[in-house]
C-alpha positions in Angstrom: 151.7 164.3 0.4 150.8 168.0 0.3 153.2 170.8 -0.6 153.8 172.7 2.7 155.4 176.1 2.7 156.1 179.0 5.1 154.4 182.1 3.7 156.0 185.3 4.9 154.1 188.6 4.4 156.8 191.2 4.3 156.3 195.0 4.8 158.1 198.2 5.8 157.4 201.6 7.1 158.7 205.1 6.2 161.5 204.7 8.8 162.7 201.5 7.2 161.5 199.2 10.0 160.6 195.7 8.6 157.5 193.8 9.5 157.1 190.0 8.8 154.1 187.8 9.5 154.6 184.1 8.7 151.9 181.5 8.1 152.4 177.8 7.3 150.3 176.7 4.4 149.6 173.3 2.9 148.6 172.8 -0.8 147.0 169.5 -1.6 148.6 167.9 -4.7 145.5 166.6 -6.6 147.0 163.7 -8.6 150.5 163.1 -7.0 153.9 164.6 -7.6 153.4 165.2 -11.3 150.7 167.8 -10.4 152.8 169.7 -7.8 153.0 173.5 -8.4 156.1 175.6 -8.6 156.7 177.8 -5.6 156.1 181.1 -7.6 152.6 179.9 -8.4 152.0 178.9 -4.8 153.0 182.4 -3.7 150.6 183.9 -6.3 147.8 181.6 -5.1 148.3 182.5 -1.4 148.2 186.2 -2.2 145.0 185.7 -4.3 143.5 183.9 -1.2 144.7 186.2 1.6 146.2 189.3 0.1 143.2 191.6 0.1 142.4 190.8 3.7 146.1 191.2 4.8 146.4 194.7 3.2 143.1 195.7 4.9 144.6 195.2 8.4 147.7 197.3 7.6 147.8 201.1 8.1 148.5 203.0 4.8 151.8 204.2 6.4 153.1 200.6 5.8 154.1 199.3 2.4 153.4 195.6 1.8 156.4 194.5 -0.3 156.0 190.9 -1.1 154.8 187.5 -0.1 157.7 185.0 0.0 157.2 181.2 0.3 159.8 178.6 1.4 159.2 174.9 1.0 159.2 172.7 4.2 158.7 169.0 5.0 160.8 167.8 2.1 160.3 170.8 -0.2 163.4 172.8 -1.0 162.0 175.5 -3.3 161.0 179.1 -2.8 159.1 181.7 -4.6 157.9 185.3 -4.4 154.8 187.3 -5.2 155.7 191.0 -5.5 153.2 193.4 -4.1 154.5 197.0 -3.6 151.3 198.4 -2.3 150.3 200.4 0.8 148.0 199.1 3.5 144.3 199.7 3.2 143.1 199.8 6.8 140.0 201.9 7.1 141.0 205.2 8.8 137.6 206.8 8.6 137.3 209.1 11.6 140.6 207.9 13.0 142.5 210.0 15.5 145.7 211.8 14.5 147.2 210.7 17.7 149.6 207.8 17.2 150.1 204.5 18.9 153.6 203.1 19.1 154.7 201.0 16.1 156.0 198.4 18.6 152.5 197.5 19.6 151.0 194.4 18.1 147.8 192.4 18.2 148.4 188.7 18.8 146.4 186.4 16.6 146.6 182.9 18.1 146.3 179.9 15.7 145.0 176.6 17.1 145.0 173.0 15.8 143.5 169.8 17.0 146.7 168.9 18.8 146.4 169.8 22.5 150.1 170.4 23.2 152.1 173.7 22.8 153.4 172.5 19.4 149.9 172.5 18.1 149.5 176.3 18.6 151.0 179.2 16.7 150.6 183.0 16.6 151.0 186.0 14.4 152.0 189.5 15.7 149.9 191.8 13.6 151.6 195.2 13.1 150.3 198.2 15.0 147.4 200.2 13.4 149.3 203.3 14.5 146.2 205.4 15.3 145.1 205.8 18.9 141.5 205.3 17.7 142.0 201.6 17.6 143.1 201.3 21.3 140.8 201.0 24.2 142.6 202.7 27.1 146.0 201.7 28.4 145.6 197.9 28.1 143.4 196.5 25.3 142.6 196.9 21.7 139.2 198.4 20.8 137.0 195.4 19.8 134.6 197.5 17.8 137.2 199.2 15.7 138.2 198.6 12.0 141.5 197.2 13.0 140.0 194.4 15.2 137.4 193.7 12.5 139.9 193.5 9.7 142.0 191.0 11.6 138.9 188.9 12.2 138.2 188.9 8.4 141.8 187.8 7.7 141.5 185.0 10.3 138.2 183.9 8.8 139.8 183.6 5.4 142.6 181.5 6.8 140.1 179.1 8.4 138.1 178.8 5.3 141.0 177.7 3.1 140.8 178.2 -0.7 140.3 176.2 -3.8 142.3 177.6 -6.8 142.1 176.0 -10.3 145.1 175.5 -12.6 144.2 173.9 -15.8 141.6 171.1 -15.1 142.8 170.6 -11.5 141.6 172.2 -8.3 144.3 172.8 -5.7 143.1 173.2 -2.1 145.0 175.5 0.3 144.9 175.1 4.1 146.3 177.3 6.8 148.6 175.3 9.2 150.8 175.5 12.2 154.4 174.3 11.7 156.2 172.6 14.5 160.0 172.7 14.0 160.6 170.4 17.0 158.3 167.7 15.6 158.7 168.5 11.9 155.0 168.4 11.5 152.5 170.8 9.9 148.9 170.6 11.4 145.8 172.2 10.0 144.4 175.3 11.8 141.0 174.7 13.4 140.4 177.9 15.3 141.8 181.4 15.8 141.7 183.9 18.6 142.4 187.6 18.6 144.0 188.6 21.9 142.6 191.8 23.4 145.7 193.0 25.4 148.4 195.0 23.7 151.7 193.2 23.0 154.9 195.1 22.8 157.7 194.0 20.4 161.0 195.7 21.0 162.4 194.2 17.8 160.1 196.6 15.9 161.8 199.7 17.4 164.5 200.2 14.8 165.3 199.4 11.2 167.4 196.3 10.6 
C-alpha cells in the first residue's frame, strides 16, 4: 500500500495574508512497510519534484514558507520542508498596475473516476500584476503566469522517481476524497480561464 499524504504549499505576502495550496500525493513503497519513508523525507522529495515549478508561478511579492505533509489513509505522521524563498514568476515587461490579491486561477485536477469525488482543484494565488489578465473576465493565456501554471501541472502529471539508497520511490499526484476515504491518481489537469475571487484571501488570519 502506498504512503499517501496531503502536501500543503504554504506562503504569505507582506500584509501577512496566508496562501495554501494542497495536493494529495502517493509514494509507492518499493518493498513493503520496511522500506517506507519518514514524512520529513517525503516532504523533501515532493519539494525536489515540484518546488521549482511552484515558486515560478508565485509573484516575488509572496514568500513561500514551507511544504508541509500530513499522512492520510492509515498514515499518522507529518513532516516539513522549510523553504523561506520569494516567488520567481517572470515579471519581464509586467505592468505596475495591480490585480487584486483575492483573484485566483483555478487548476482542475481530474482522475479516471467520473463522479465529483474524482475531481479536485487548486486555487493558484494571484500574479498581482495586471499584465497577466485579459480584460475584465479571463486570464491572459499567452502570459508567463498561465505558462508557469501549465509547467507546474505538467510536472504533477509526470510524477517523479527519487532514489534513496538502492531503492527507487515513485511519487504520483492524486485527488483525495474525504467522503470515500480514497486517493485516486490524477490523469488530467485543466487551467480555467475565468478569474475566481476568494474572499478568504482578503485579510490576514
